[in-house]
C-alpha positions in Angstrom: 5.8 -25.5 41.4 6.2 -26.1 37.7 7.5 -23.1 35.8 5.0 -21.5 33.5 5.1 -22.6 29.9 6.7 -19.9 27.7 4.3 -18.5 25.1 5.4 -19.1 21.6 7.0 -16.1 19.9 4.7 -14.2 17.6 7.4 -12.3 15.7 11.1 -12.1 15.2 13.4 -9.5 13.6 14.9 -10.4 10.3 17.9 -8.5 8.8 20.6 -8.5 6.3 20.8 -11.3 3.8 17.9 -13.2 5.4 15.6 -10.2 5.0 16.8 -9.6 1.4 16.0 -13.2 0.5 12.6 -13.2 2.1 11.2 -10.0 0.6 12.7 -10.5 -2.9 11.3 -14.0 -3.1 8.0 -12.9 -1.7 7.7 -10.2 -4.4 8.5 -12.7 -7.1 5.8 -15.1 -5.8 3.2 -12.4 -5.6 3.8 -11.6 -9.3 3.8 -15.3 -10.2 0.3 -15.8 -8.6 -1.8 -14.7 -11.6 -4.1 -12.7 -9.4 -7.6 -11.7 -10.5 -9.1 -8.3 -9.7 -10.6 -9.7 -6.4 -7.1 -9.8 -4.9 -5.0 -6.8 -3.8 -2.9 -5.1 -6.5 0.1 -7.5 -7.0 2.3 -4.8 -8.4 1.8 -2.5 -5.4 2.3 -5.4 -3.0 5.5 -6.5 -4.7 6.8 -2.9 -4.6 6.2 -2.6 -0.9 8.1 -5.9 -0.3 11.0 -5.0 -2.5 11.3 -1.6 -0.8 12.0 -3.4 2.5 15.1 -5.1 1.0 18.4 -3.9 2.6 19.8 -3.5 -0.9 17.0 -0.9 -1.6 17.1 1.0 1.6 20.6 2.5 1.3 21.5 2.0 4.9 18.4 3.6 6.3 17.4 0.3 7.8 18.5 -3.3 7.3 15.8 -5.1 9.3 12.1 -5.7 9.5 9.9 -7.6 12.0 8.5 -10.8 10.7 5.1 -12.0 11.9 5.6 -15.8 12.4 1.9 -16.6 12.0 1.7 -15.2 8.5 5.4 -15.1 7.6 5.1 -11.5 6.3 6.4 -8.2 7.7 4.2 -6.4 10.2 2.2 -3.3 9.4 4.7 -1.0 11.2 7.4 -1.7 8.6 5.2 -1.0 5.7 4.0 2.2 7.3 7.7 3.3 7.6 8.1 2.7 3.8 4.9 4.7 3.2 6.2 7.6 5.4 9.6 7.6 3.6 7.8 7.8 0.3 5.8 10.8 1.5 9.0 12.8 2.4 11.1 11.5 -0.6 10.4 14.6 -2.8 11.5 17.0 -0.1 14.6 15.0 0.7 15.6 14.9 -3.0 15.0 18.6 -3.4 17.0 19.5 -0.2 19.9 17.3 -1.4 19.9 19.0 -4.8 19.9 22.4 -3.1 22.8 21.3 -0.9 24.8 20.1 -3.9 24.0 23.3 -5.8 25.5 25.3 -3.0 28.8 23.4 -3.3 28.4 21.2 -0.2 29.4 17.6 -0.7 27.1 14.8 0.3 28.6 12.2 2.7 28.4 8.5 1.6 25.6 8.0 4.0 23.5 10.8 2.5 24.3 9.6 -1.0 22.9 6.2 -0.1 19.8 7.7 1.5 19.3 9.9 -1.6 19.5 6.8 -3.9 16.9 5.1 -1.6 14.5 8.1 -1.8 14.9 8.3 -5.5 14.0 4.7 -5.9 10.9 5.2 -3.7 9.8 8.3 -5.6 10.0 6.3 -8.9 7.7 3.4 -7.9 3.9 3.3 -7.6 3.1 2.6 -3.9 -0.7 2.4 -3.4 -2.1 3.5 0.0 -2.1 0.8 2.6 -5.8 1.5 3.2 -8.0 2.6 0.4 -11.8 2.5 -0.2 -13.2 3.0 -3.7 -16.9 3.2 -4.7 -18.3 2.8 -8.2 -21.9 3.0 -9.5 -22.5 -0.1 -11.5 -26.0 0.7 -12.8 -29.4 2.3 -12.0 -32.7 0.4 -12.5 -35.5 3.0 -12.7 -38.2 0.4 -12.7 -37.0 -1.0 -9.4 -36.0 2.4 -8.1 -32.6 0.9 -7.2 -29.0 1.8 -7.7 -26.2 -0.8 -7.7 -22.8 -0.1 -6.4 -19.4 -1.9 -6.2 -17.1 -1.0 -3.2 -13.5 -2.1 -3.1 -11.7 -1.9 0.2 -7.9 -2.6 0.4 -5.9 -2.7 3.6 -2.8 -4.3 5.1 -4.1 -6.4 8.0 -2.5 -5.3 11.3 -3.7 -8.4 13.3 -2.7 -11.0 10.7 -0.2 -9.2 8.6 -0.9 -9.5 4.9 -2.5 -7.6 2.0 -6.3 -8.0 1.9 -9.0 -6.8 -0.6 -12.8 -6.9 0.0 -15.1 -6.4 -3.0 -18.8 -5.8 -2.2 -21.7 -5.6 -4.6 -24.6 -3.7 -3.1 -28.1 -2.6 -4.1 -29.8 0.4 -2.5 -33.2 2.0 -3.0 -32.2 4.9 -5.3 -32.2 8.2 -3.6 -30.2 10.8 -5.4 -30.8 13.3 -2.6 -31.5 13.2 1.1 -30.2 10.8 3.7 -28.8 7.6 2.3 -26.2 5.0 3.2 -24.6 5.5 -0.3 -25.2 8.7 -2.2 -25.0 9.5 -5.9 -25.3 12.5 -8.2 -26.0 11.2 -11.7 -23.3 8.7 -12.5 -21.1 9.8 -9.6 -21.4 7.9 -6.3 -20.3 9.4 -3.0 -19.2 7.7 0.2 -20.8 8.7 3.4 -19.2 8.7 6.8 -21.6 6.0 7.9 -20.6 3.8 4.9 -16.9 4.2 5.5 -17.4 3.3 9.2 -19.5 0.2 8.4 -17.0 -1.0 5.8 -14.1 -0.7 8.3 -16.2 -2.6 10.8 -17.3 -5.5 8.6 -14.0 -6.0 6.8 -12.3 -7.8 9.6 -12.9 -11.5 8.8 -14.1 -13.7 6.0 -16.6 -12.8 3.4 -19.6 -14.6 5.0 -19.3 -12.7 8.2 -18.9 -9.4 6.3 -22.0 -10.3 4.3 -24.0 -11.0 7.5 -23.0 -7.7 9.1 -23.5 -5.6 6.0 -26.9 -7.3 5.5 -28.1 -5.7 8.7 -28.0 -2.2 7.1 -31.5 -0.9 6.5 -32.3 -0.2 2.9 -29.3 -2.1 1.5 -29.4 -5.5 -0.2 -26.0 -7.3 -0.3 -25.5 -9.3 -3.5 -21.9 -10.4 -3.0 -18.8 -10.1 -0.8 -15.4 -11.4 -1.9 -12.2 -11.4 0.1 -8.9 -12.0 -1.5 -5.6 -12.2 0.4 -1.9 -12.3 -0.2 -0.4 -14.5 2.5 0.5 -16.3 4.6 4.0 -17.0 3.3 6.0 -20.2 4.2 9.7 -19.7 4.2 12.8 -20.9 6.1 12.0 -18.4 8.8 8.3 -19.2 9.1 8.3 -22.8 7.8 5.5 -24.9 6.4 4.2 -27.9 8.4 6.4 -31.0 8.1 6.2 -32.7 4.7 4.7 -29.9 2.7 7.8 -28.4 1.2 11.4 -29.4 0.6 14.0 -27.7 2.8 14.6 -24.0 2.1 11.6 -23.6 -0.1 9.0 -20.8 -0.2 5.2 -21.0 -0.8 2.8 -18.1 -0.8 -0.8 -18.7 0.0 -3.4 -16.9 -2.1 -6.8 -17.6 -0.5 -10.1 -16.3 -1.9 -13.5 -16.6 -0.3 -16.9 -15.4 -1.5 -20.4 -15.1 -0.2 -22.9 -14.5 -3.0 -26.6 -14.7 -3.9 -25.5 -16.0 -7.3 -24.0 -19.3 -5.9 -26.2 -22.4 -6.1 -24.5 -24.2 -3.2 -21.7 -24.0 -0.7 -18.3 -25.2 -1.9 -15.2 -25.5 0.2 -12.0 -26.1 -1.7 -9.6 -24.5 0.8 -7.4 -27.0 2.6 -6.6 -24.5 5.4 -10.0 -23.0 6.2 -13.6 -24.0 6.4 -17.0 -22.2 6.0 -17.7 -19.9 8.9 -21.0 -21.6 9.9 -19.2 -24.9 10.3 -17.1 -23.4 13.1 -20.1 -22.6 15.2 -22.0 -24.6 17.9 -25.2 -26.3 16.7 -27.3 -23.6 18.4 -25.4 -20.7 16.8 -25.1 -22.5 13.5 -28.9 -22.8 13.2 -29.3 -19.0 13.8 -26.7 -18.2 11.1 -28.2 -20.8 8.7 -31.5 -19.1 9.1 -29.9 -15.7 8.4 -28.2 -17.1 5.4 -31.4 -18.5 4.1 -33.1 -15.1 4.6 -30.3 -13.2 2.8 -30.1 -15.9 0.1 -26.4 -16.4 -0.1 -24.0 -19.3 -0.4 -20.3 -19.5 0.2 -17.3 -20.7 -1.8 -13.7 -20.9 -0.6 -10.6 -21.5 -2.7 -6.8 -21.2 -2.2 -4.1 -21.2 -4.7 -0.3 -21.1 -4.2 2.8 -19.6 -5.8 6.0 -21.4 -4.8 9.8 -21.3 -5.4 11.4 -23.4 -8.0 11.4 -27.1 -7.2 8.7 -27.0 -4.6 5.5 -27.5 -6.7 5.6 -31.3 -6.9 5.8 -31.7 -3.1 3.0 -29.1 -2.6 0.7 -30.6 -5.2 1.2 -34.1 -3.7 0.1 -32.9 -0.2 -2.9 -31.0 -1.7 -4.0 -34.0 -3.7 -3.8 -36.3 -0.7 -6.1 -34.0 1.1 -8.7 -34.1 -1.6 -8.4 -30.4 -2.7 -7.7 -29.2 -6.2 -5.7 -26.1 -5.8 -3.7 -24.2 -8.5 0.0 -24.1 -7.9 2.3 -21.8 -9.8 6.0 -22.3 -9.7 8.1 -19.1 -10.0 11.2 -19.2 -12.1 
């Protein structure tokens, strides 16, 4: 009997100097990517990554678990940073009280205090956040137009993700509605939050299709922006894409919108959702797309470490895609 094939490892611990190099470089690449508002907040993402560096954590921890499919830390490690931030003010206050009483802090406590002070001083956005804005009201059509922005750190495929949805709803300032408003102030409903969390699991076209099933709501546009995957020496690029030891951060953006004239796929690592499907399923989705009136575009740009841009551009050009590549200094 042949031995069963061993499943490839999905993750690996990274610690010490290796972790330091990965998160510090990843943070620089995020900030080098020139991200539009349709992407997650680059400053918040960079702060989370830098907070995982052993040099920043004061001996609290010197390791994180790297997801090998995306090359980024898992959700658990970022939740730990968020939890430390939540208790940082109490720890700082208790340490000050201890010193005021004449008790000396051990070196370990001094290191932890420095870590918590650093955390308290940076702006760490929530790992999951949903914001709703009223764009305008059209009295003649009896409609209100909203923009919803949903940010999260993906647990299944670790990375920062933002969904931006433009929605139209028959205007009802009172009574039961999927989205509520009072004057210029919109209000999320439990039904709305539950639906957003359900549809924001895959690409923009699938989210558009699912949100388009809500009675009384017309979807105008869904955009998904992502930070990741990250190619690095510990989660390397396919052969021939990068020189040895180089880093490259993927920054994909996909959009389903009624304002697009035609489908456009400029992403070398993804394709339009409908094209994945069997002919029978595809015809059903094509019919739904025609009824909802949307088209899809996909793009992907990159931020890479110094000296890697030429190799990356060459491979992209050979595949017929025109992707922006930013080289970090």
